[in-house]
C-alpha positions in Angstrom: 159.9 104.9 304.7 159.4 102.2 307.2 160.0 98.6 306.0 157.9 95.8 307.1 158.9 92.5 308.5 158.2 90.2 305.4 160.6 92.3 303.4 163.4 91.9 305.9 162.7 88.2 306.2 162.7 87.9 302.3 166.1 89.6 302.3 167.5 87.1 304.8 166.1 84.2 302.9 167.6 85.3 299.6 171.1 85.7 301.3 170.9 82.4 303.0 169.7 80.6 299.8 172.7 82.1 297.9 175.1 81.0 300.7 173.6 77.4 300.4 174.4 77.4 296.7 177.9 78.5 297.4 178.4 75.7 299.9 177.2 73.2 297.2 179.8 74.8 294.7 182.6 75.4 297.1 185.2 74.3 294.6 184.3 77.0 292.2 186.5 80.2 292.1 185.2 83.4 293.8 183.1 81.5 296.4 185.2 82.7 299.4 184.7 86.4 299.0 181.0 85.9 297.8 180.5 83.8 301.0 181.9 86.7 303.0 179.5 89.0 301.4 176.5 86.9 302.1 177.5 86.4 305.7 177.9 90.0 306.1 174.6 90.7 304.5 172.8 88.1 306.7 174.2 89.5 309.9 173.3 93.1 308.7 169.8 92.1 307.9 169.4 90.3 311.3 170.9 93.4 313.0 168.3 95.7 311.1 165.5 93.3 312.0 166.4 93.5 315.7 166.6 97.3 315.4 163.0 97.4 314.3 161.8 95.5 317.5 162.0 98.0 320.4 160.6 95.4 322.8 163.9 93.5 322.9 165.6 96.5 324.7 168.8 96.1 322.6 170.9 99.3 322.7 170.5 101.2 319.5 174.2 102.2 319.5 175.3 98.6 319.5 173.1 97.8 316.4 174.2 100.9 314.7 177.9 99.9 315.1 177.3 96.4 313.8 175.6 98.0 310.8 178.4 100.3 310.1 180.8 97.4 310.2 178.6 95.1 308.0 178.4 97.9 305.3 182.2 98.2 305.1 182.7 94.5 305.1 179.9 94.0 302.4 181.7 96.5 300.2 185.1 95.0 300.8 184.1 91.5 300.0 182.4 92.7 296.7 185.8 94.2 295.9 187.6 90.9 296.6 185.1 89.1 294.5 185.8 91.6 291.6 189.6 91.0 291.9 189.1 87.3 291.9 186.8 87.4 289.0 189.2 89.7 287.1 192.1 87.1 287.8 193.8 89.5 290.2 193.5 87.6 293.3 197.2 87.9 293.7 196.4 91.4 295.1 194.6 89.9 298.0 197.1 89.3 300.7 197.8 90.0 304.3 198.9 93.5 303.6 195.9 94.6 301.5 193.6 92.9 304.0 195.1 95.0 306.8 194.8 98.1 304.8 191.1 97.6 304.2 190.5 96.9 307.9 191.9 100.3 308.9 188.8 102.3 308.1 186.3 99.9 309.8 188.5 99.8 312.9 188.8 103.6 313.1 185.0 104.0 312.8 184.3 101.6 315.5 186.9 103.3 317.8 185.3 106.7 317.2 181.8 105.3 317.5 182.4 103.7 320.9 184.9 106.2 322.4 182.8 109.3 322.9 185.6 111.4 324.2 187.5 110.7 321.0 184.4 111.4 318.8 183.8 114.7 320.4 187.4 115.7 320.1 187.7 115.0 316.3 184.0 115.2 315.3 182.4 118.1 317.4 179.6 118.7 314.9 176.2 117.3 315.5 175.9 115.9 312.0 176.4 112.2 311.7 179.8 112.4 310.3 180.6 108.7 311.0 177.8 107.5 308.7 179.0 109.8 305.9 182.6 108.9 306.3 181.6 105.1 306.1 179.4 105.8 303.1 182.4 107.5 301.2 184.7 104.6 302.1 182.3 102.0 300.7 181.6 104.2 297.5 185.3 103.9 296.6 185.3 100.2 297.2 182.2 99.6 295.2 183.6 102.0 292.4 186.7 100.0 292.3 184.8 96.6 292.1 182.8 98.0 289.1 186.0 99.2 287.4 187.7 95.7 287.6 184.6 94.0 286.4 184.1 96.4 283.5 187.8 95.9 282.4 187.1 92.2 282.3 183.8 92.4 280.3 185.2 94.9 277.8 188.0 92.4 276.8 185.7 89.6 276.3 183.2 89.1 273.3 179.6 90.3 273.7 178.3 86.8 274.2 180.1 86.6 277.5 178.2 89.7 278.6 174.8 88.3 277.6 175.5 85.1 279.6 177.3 86.6 282.7 176.1 90.2 282.5 174.0 89.9 285.8 177.4 89.9 287.6 178.2 93.4 286.5 174.4 94.5 286.8 174.2 93.0 290.3 177.5 94.8 291.4 176.0 98.1 290.2 173.0 98.1 292.6 175.1 98.6 295.8 176.9 101.6 294.2 173.5 103.1 293.1 172.0 102.4 296.5 174.9 103.9 298.4 174.7 107.1 296.3 170.9 107.5 297.0 171.3 106.9 300.8 174.3 109.4 300.8 171.7 112.1 300.2 169.1 110.6 302.5 169.0 111.8 306.2 167.0 108.9 307.5 169.5 106.4 308.8 166.9 103.5 309.1 165.7 104.1 305.5 169.3 104.3 304.2 170.2 100.9 305.9 167.1 99.2 304.4 167.9 100.4 300.9 171.5 99.3 301.3 170.5 95.8 302.5 168.0 95.6 299.6 170.6 96.5 297.0 173.2 94.2 298.3 170.7 91.4 298.3 170.1 92.2 294.6 173.9 92.0 294.1 174.1 88.6 295.7 171.3 87.3 293.5 172.7 88.8 290.3 176.4 87.7 291.1 175.2 84.2 292.2 173.1 83.7 289.0 175.8 85.1 286.6 178.6 83.1 288.4 176.9 79.7 288.6 174.9 79.9 285.2 175.3 76.4 283.7 175.4 77.9 280.2 178.5 79.9 280.9 181.3 79.4 278.5 183.9 80.7 281.0 183.1 80.5 284.7 186.2 82.7 285.5 186.9 84.8 282.5 190.6 84.7 281.1 191.6 87.9 279.7 194.4 88.6 277.0 196.3 90.6 279.6 196.2 87.8 282.1 197.3 85.2 279.5 200.2 87.5 278.2 201.4 88.4 281.7 201.1 84.9 282.9 202.8 83.2 280.0 206.2 81.5 280.6 207.6 82.9 277.3 208.8 86.5 277.4 207.9 89.1 274.8 209.3 92.5 274.0 207.9 95.1 271.7 210.4 97.2 269.7 209.2 100.2 267.7 210.5 101.2 264.2 213.3 103.3 265.8 214.5 100.0 267.4 213.6 101.3 270.9 212.1 98.8 273.6 208.6 100.1 274.3 207.0 97.3 276.2 207.7 93.8 277.7 206.1 91.3 280.1 207.4 90.0 283.5 208.9 86.8 282.0 211.0 88.8 279.7 212.1 91.0 282.7 213.4 87.8 284.5 215.1 86.4 281.4 217.2 89.6 280.5 217.7 90.6 284.3 216.2 94.1 283.8 212.9 95.7 284.7 210.5 97.3 282.4 211.1 100.6 283.8 214.8 100.5 283.3 214.7 99.2 279.7 211.8 101.4 278.4 213.0 103.6 275.6 216.4 102.0 275.4 217.8 100.7 272.1 217.3 97.0 271.7 221.0 96.6 270.7 221.7 97.1 274.6 220.4 93.6 275.0 221.1 92.0 271.5 224.3 93.3 270.4 224.0 92.0 266.8 220.5 93.5 266.4 221.5 95.6 263.2 222.9 92.6 261.5 219.8 90.4 262.4 217.4 93.0 261.1 219.4 93.4 257.8 219.5 89.6 257.4 215.8 89.3 258.0 214.5 91.7 255.3 211.6 90.1 253.6 211.4 87.4 256.2 208.5 87.5 258.7 210.1 85.5 261.3 213.5 84.1 262.2 214.8 82.1 264.9 218.1 82.0 266.8 219.8 80.9 270.0 221.5 83.3 272.5 222.9 82.7 276.0 222.1 85.6 278.3 223.8 86.0 281.8 220.8 87.0 284.1 221.2 87.1 287.9 224.6 85.5 288.0 223.3 82.5 286.1 223.4 81.6 282.3 220.1 81.1 280.5 219.7 79.5 277.2 217.2 81.4 275.1 215.4 80.6 271.8 214.5 83.9 270.3 211.9 84.6 267.6 211.6 87.9 265.8 208.5 88.9 264.0 207.5 92.0 262.1 204.6 93.9 263.5 202.1 95.4 260.7 199.1 97.5 261.0 195.8 97.1 259.3 197.1 98.6 256.0 200.3 96.3 256.1 202.5 99.1 257.4 205.4 98.0 259.6 205.6 99.7 262.9 208.1 97.5 264.8 209.1 94.1 265.9 208.0 91.6 268.4 210.7 89.6 270.0 209.6 86.4 271.8 212.1 84.9 274.3 211.6 81.2 275.2 213.8 79.9 278.1 215.1 76.6 277.0 217.6 76.4 279.8 216.3 73.2 281.4 216.0 71.6 278.0 219.4 72.7 277.2 220.9 71.3 280.3 219.0 68.1 279.9 220.3 67.8 276.3 223.9 68.5 277.6 223.5 65.9 280.3 222.3 63.4 277.8 225.0 64.3 275.4 227.6 64.0 278.2 226.2 60.6 279.2 226.4 59.4 275.5 230.0 60.7 275.2 231.0 58.9 278.5 229.3 55.8 277.3 231.0 55.9 274.0 234.4 56.5 275.7 233.6 53.5 278.1 232.6 51.3 275.2 236.0 52.2 273.4 237.9 51.5 276.6 236.3 48.1 277.0 237.0 47.3 273.3 240.6 48.4 273.7 240.9 46.3 276.9 239.5 43.2 275.1 242.2 43.6 272.4 245.2 43.9 274.6 244.2 41.5 277.4 245.9 38.2 277.5 243.1 36.1 278.7 239.4 36.5 279.5 239.8 37.0 283.2 242.2 39.9 282.6 239.6 41.4 280.3 236.7 41.1 282.7 238.8 42.4 285.7 239.9 45.6 283.8 236.3 46.1 282.5 234.9 45.9 286.1 237.3 48.6 287.3 236.2 51.0 284.5 232.4 50.3 285.0 232.7 50.8 288.8 234.4 54.2 288.3 231.9 55.4 285.7 228.8 54.5 287.6 229.9 55.3 291.1 229.6 51.8 292.4 231.3 50.2 295.3 231.0 46.5 294.3 230.7 44.6 291.0 230.7 40.9 289.9 230.4 39.1 286.6 228.9 35.6 286.5 229.1 33.5 283.4 227.3 30.3 282.5 229.1 26.9 281.9 228.1 23.3 281.6 228.7 20.9 284.6 230.8 17.9 283.9 228.3 15.5 285.4 225.0 16.0 283.6 225.9 18.8 281.1 223.4 21.2 282.8 224.0 25.0 282.8 225.1 26.7 285.9 226.6 30.1 286.8 230.1 30.6 288.1 231.7 33.8 289.5 234.4 34.8 286.9 235.5 38.2 288.1 234.5 40.6 291.0 235.5 43.7 292.9 234.6 45.2 296.3 232.9 42.1 297.6 233.8 41.6 301.3 236.1 38.5 301.7 234.1 37.1 304.7 231.0 36.8 302.2 232.9 35.2 299.4 232.1 31.7 300.5 228.3 32.5 300.4 228.6 34.4 297.1 230.3 31.5 295.3 228.1 28.9 296.7 225.7 26.6 294.8 222.8 28.2 296.3 223.6 31.7 295.4 224.6 30.7 291.8 221.3 28.8 291.6 219.3 31.8 292.8 220.9 34.3 290.3 220.6 31.6 287.5 216.9 31.2 288.3 216.5 35.0 288.1 218.2 35.0 284.6 216.2 32.1 283.3 212.9 33.3 284.7 213.4 36.6 282.9 212.1 35.8 279.6 212.6 39.4 278.1 216.1 39.6 279.5 215.2 42.8 281.3 217.6 44.4 283.9 216.7 43.7 287.5 216.9 46.9 289.6 216.9 46.4 293.6 216.4 49.9 295.2 216.3 48.2 298.8 218.9 45.4 298.8 218.3 44.3 302.3 214.5 44.0 301.8 214.5 42.0 298.4 212.8 38.8 299.1 214.7 36.7 296.7 218.2 37.4 298.1 219.5 34.8 300.8 219.3 36.2 304.2 223.1 35.6 304.8 223.8 38.0 301.9 221.8 40.8 303.2 224.6 41.5 305.6 226.5 42.9 302.8 226.9 46.7 303.1 224.8 47.5 300.0 221.8 49.8 299.7 220.9 49.2 296.0 221.9 47.0 293.3 221.3 46.1 289.6 221.7 42.8 287.6 222.2 43.1 283.8 222.0 39.9 281.8 224.7 39.4 279.4 222.8 38.3 276.2 223.9 37.5 272.6 221.0 38.5 270.2 220.8 36.4 267.2 218.2 36.1 264.4 216.8 32.8 265.7 217.3 32.9 269.5 218.8 34.9 272.2 221.6 33.4 274.3 222.3 34.3 277.9 225.9 34.1 278.7 225.7 35.3 282.3 225.0 38.7 284.1 226.8 41.8 285.2 225.9 42.9 289.0 226.7 46.2 290.3 226.0 47.5 294.0 226.0 50.9 295.8 226.2 51.6 299.6 225.5 55.4 299.5 221.6 55.0 299.4 221.6 56.2 295.8 219.4 53.8 293.6 220.2 53.4 289.9 218.4 55.6 287.6 216.7 54.4 284.5 219.2 56.3 282.3 222.1 54.5 284.1 220.3 51.2 283.7 220.0 51.9 279.9 223.7 52.6 279.7 224.6 49.5 281.7 222.6 47.5 279.4 224.4 48.8 276.4 227.8 48.1 278.1 226.5 44.6 279.0 225.6 43.9 275.5 229.1 45.0 274.4 230.8 42.8 277.0 228.6 39.8 275.9 229.5 40.4 272.3 233.3 40.5 273.2 233.0 37.4 275.3 231.1 35.5 272.6 233.7 36.7 269.9 236.6 35.5 272.1 235.0 32.2 272.6 234.5 31.9 268.8 238.0 33.1 268.2 239.4 30.6 270.6 237.4 27.9 269.0 238.5 28.8 265.6 242.2 29.1 266.8 241.9 25.7 268.5 240.3 24.1 265.4 243.0 25.6 263.1 245.8 24.6 265.4 244.4 21.0 265.5 244.3 20.9 261.7 247.8 22.3 261.4 249.1 19.7 263.9 247.3 16.9 261.9 248.8 18.2 258.7 252.2 18.5 260.1 252.0 15.2 261.7 251.0 13.7 258.6 253.6 15.4 256.4 256.5 14.7 258.9 256.3 12.4 261.8 253.8 10.1 260.1 255.9 10.0 257.0 259.0 9.1 258.9 257.2 6.3 260.8 255.8 5.1 257.6 259.3 5.0 256.2 260.5 3.1 259.3 257.7 0.6 258.7 258.5 0.3 255.0 262.3 -0.1 255.5 261.7 -2.7 258.3 259.2 -4.8 256.2 261.6 -4.7 253.2 264.5 -5.9 255.3 262.2 -8.7 256.8 261.1 -9.7 253.3 264.7 -9.7 251.9 265.9 -12.0 254.8 262.9 -14.3 254.4 263.8 -14.5 250.7 267.6 -15.2 251.4 268.8 -12.0 249.8 272.1 -10.5 250.7 271.4 -7.6 253.1 273.9 -5.4 254.9 272.4 -5.3 258.5 274.6 -2.3 259.4 273.3 -0.2 256.6 269.7 -1.0 257.3 270.0 -0.4 260.9 271.8 3.0 260.3 268.9 4.1 258.1 266.3 2.9 260.6 268.2 4.9 263.3 268.2 8.0 261.3 264.5 8.0 260.5 263.7 7.2 264.1 265.9 10.0 265.4 264.3 12.5 263.0 260.8 11.3 264.0 261.7 11.8 267.7 263.0 15.4 266.9 259.8 16.4 265.2 257.7 14.8 267.9 259.5 16.8 270.4 258.8 19.9 268.4 255.2 19.1 268.3 254.9 18.5 272.0 256.6 21.9 272.7 254.4 23.8 270.2 251.4 22.4 272.0 252.5 24.3 275.2 251.3 28.0 275.5 254.0 30.6 274.9 254.7 32.8 277.9 257.5 35.4 277.8 256.9 36.7 281.3 260.4 35.5 282.4 262.1 37.3 279.5 263.5 36.5 276.0 266.6 34.8 277.3 264.8 32.4 279.7 262.3 31.5 277.0 265.1 30.7 274.5 266.8 28.6 277.1 263.6 26.6 277.7 263.1 26.2 274.0 266.7 24.7 273.2 266.5 22.5 276.4 263.0 21.2 275.6 263.4 20.5 271.9 266.9 20.6 270.5 268.6 19.4 273.6 266.4 16.3 273.5 266.8 15.6 269.8 270.6 14.8 269.9 271.4 18.4 268.8 274.1 20.2 270.5 272.4 23.6 271.3 273.9 26.5 273.0 272.7 30.0 273.9 275.2 33.0 274.5 273.5 36.1 275.7 274.8 39.5 277.1 273.6 40.5 280.5 270.8 43.0 281.2 269.3 43.0 277.9 266.2 45.2 278.0 263.7 45.4 275.2 260.1 46.4 274.6 257.5 43.5 275.0 256.5 43.4 271.4 260.2 43.4 270.3 261.0 40.4 272.5 257.9 38.7 271.1 258.9 39.3 267.5 262.5 38.1 268.1 261.2 35.0 269.9 259.0 33.9 267.1 261.8 34.6 264.5 264.1 32.4 266.5 261.5 29.6 266.8 260.8 29.7 263.0 264.6 29.4 262.4 265.0 26.5 264.9 262.0 24.7 263.4 263.6 24.9 260.0 266.9 23.6 261.4 265.1 20.6 263.1 263.1 19.7 260.0 265.4 20.4 257.1 269.0 21.3 258.0 270.1 17.8 259.5 272.4 19.8 261.8 274.3 18.5 264.7 275.0 21.9 266.3 272.9 25.0 266.8 274.1 28.3 268.3 271.9 31.2 269.4 273.6 34.4 270.1 272.1 37.6 271.7 274.4 40.5 271.7 273.7 44.2 272.5 275.6 47.4 271.7 275.0 51.0 272.9 272.2 51.3 270.4 271.2 47.9 269.0 270.4 44.3 270.0 271.4 41.5 267.5 269.9 38.0 267.5 271.9 35.3 265.5 271.0 31.7 264.9 273.7 29.6 263.3 273.8 25.8 262.5 276.2 23.3 260.7 273.5 21.7 258.5 273.2 21.1 254.9 272.5 24.7 254.1 270.9 25.8 250.7 271.3 28.1 247.7 269.5 31.4 248.5 269.0 32.3 244.9 266.9 29.0 244.4 264.7 29.4 247.4 261.5 31.4 247.2 261.1 34.0 249.9 257.9 32.2 251.0 259.7 29.0 251.5 261.0 27.8 254.9 259.1 30.7 256.5 261.5 33.3 255.4 258.6 35.7 254.5 257.1 35.5 258.1 260.5 36.2 259.6 261.1 39.3 257.5 257.7 40.6 258.3 258.2 40.2 262.0 261.5 42.0 261.8 259.9 44.9 259.9 257.1 45.1 262.5 259.6 46.2 265.2 261.7 48.3 262.8 264.4 45.6 262.6 266.8 44.5 259.8 266.7 40.8 258.7 269.6 39.1 257.0 270.2 35.4 256.0 273.4 33.8 254.9 273.7 30.2 253.7 275.6 27.9 251.3 275.1 24.3 250.4 276.9 22.0 252.9 278.1 25.0 254.9 275.2 25.6 257.2 273.1 28.7 257.6 273.2 32.0 259.7 270.1 34.2 260.3 270.6 37.6 262.0 268.2 40.3 263.1 269.3 43.7 264.4 266.7 45.9 266.4 267.0 49.0 268.1 267.3 49.1 272.0 264.8 52.1 272.1 262.4 50.2 269.8 
């Protein structure tokens, strides 16, 4: 059988046309091995064409060697295509490529090394050709097996649309079997080239058919083995009989080691789970499994397996790795807990701080530590005295370099930050990932050693409008930008601080208003009444003198002096009460200051006798001071006393405060406990676990004593 030139040219055209199609569809799967098959076929056809032209004087042995190599490579590329089509491309690696190149390399060595060929193959029969054919038969048979396995698992409609792939792959196998029994080498090569050309045509058509449902079929085995969830099959005797690779990774055991083992080796409470799941098709639980020195959190679902007649033959256990979700949930929960603790700490700081500056300073320290920052500042808005316009003022800060404080507190910096706040209509946080390249920061501030920063507005949200009180600024110098989660938590903290600032301002305003009203009421009830009495007494005396009545001047002047002195006493008391109370110098020093400022200037002989080294808790000192102040106020306003003594004594266990006066006194039985502030004094004594006692008789003065524990 002698092929003619047109048939060979037609074969080459078919191969090159298929190669052109592959170039146009180079992104499709399977094109690489198919391209290799086409190139091998084209070279093989050209070699055989040259073999048929004796006039070219090309050595026949060279053309035979190239033909042997192309035959082996074509079969290898068809096998690679089958592996890729069957979703087993992971088997194609450097090792397998090396294995498949061993046979062609040995054939070429034996073909060219005549001494070796005579040593190993002394027979005259063309053994090399038959060895090469046997090798290619195995490769082609393997490709058919892989393709058949894929088509068997798919519906029939897939074979009707892509069946030319399988049919085309069969042609080289049939052709190789035929030429195995044909002694004519030239005829055998021609049949092989023709069969491989049919394979290329069939595979190309089946692969790139536009009506295909699946260009690369996905089998159930590939899906099951490639899924992230692990599955395990347990028979009716509770023995593990199968599992996928994902389950192997989750439990840290291979399929070979766990096969046939009782499932309770993995799930210790399996009997309990099965008993509790009677009548239930599925159940879900969570377990922690230690695999490969690391804990994995797994969600386990157990399902009963039934056959076609609803007979139970085992269970299916599906393992889902929720480690990342669990860790993320734990991280979020930890962040929420830390945020809750920080909010409580800030609220506690607000309740115990003496003033706003102390509260903001303590809050900054807590925020810096919690958010791993190196610098922080709080700016608050206030009205200017000149035109009443709003501006920002630095209230508290930490970590800012002293050499930059002049720039930070300047009007320019405050104006820039204020414009950023006002221009941000939605009051969103401003995150600066690269501090030195942020355009709106003054150039002289970019020298601060900060890599990233964040500015959180302090906003009060009301039903009608939102009020910006200032901003919280944080900075880092470790090239670690603030994350979105950190910004969200900082926003929550900033809202809490803004609420506390607003509450403090409202409370201070309410206290000031209440104190103003109390002073007005007390002035009206005491000083103003005394002054009104002076005016009335003076006018009455003047009218009597003008009418010629007999008036005793000494008696009138005495009454005027008494009223004036009482008015001066109470005015001294009001002036003293308007001053802020500060016990930082201790109880004894504060009582000295009170007696000197009020009683000492009101013509009352006042004295304080106190033991040395009296040490009490701060709240106890405050309670005793307010009790003494209430008692001294009563003496000044009602007792008409000329002498007051305050004694502060201590024993081994107690401290006693005594306030004595030589005033008019009163009958205790006729005085309500609420009168003269007695109820307030008793309550303050009870707050520090003290004992309160009052002794008084008409025209014999009054004695008030309070006893507290030194340990209290």
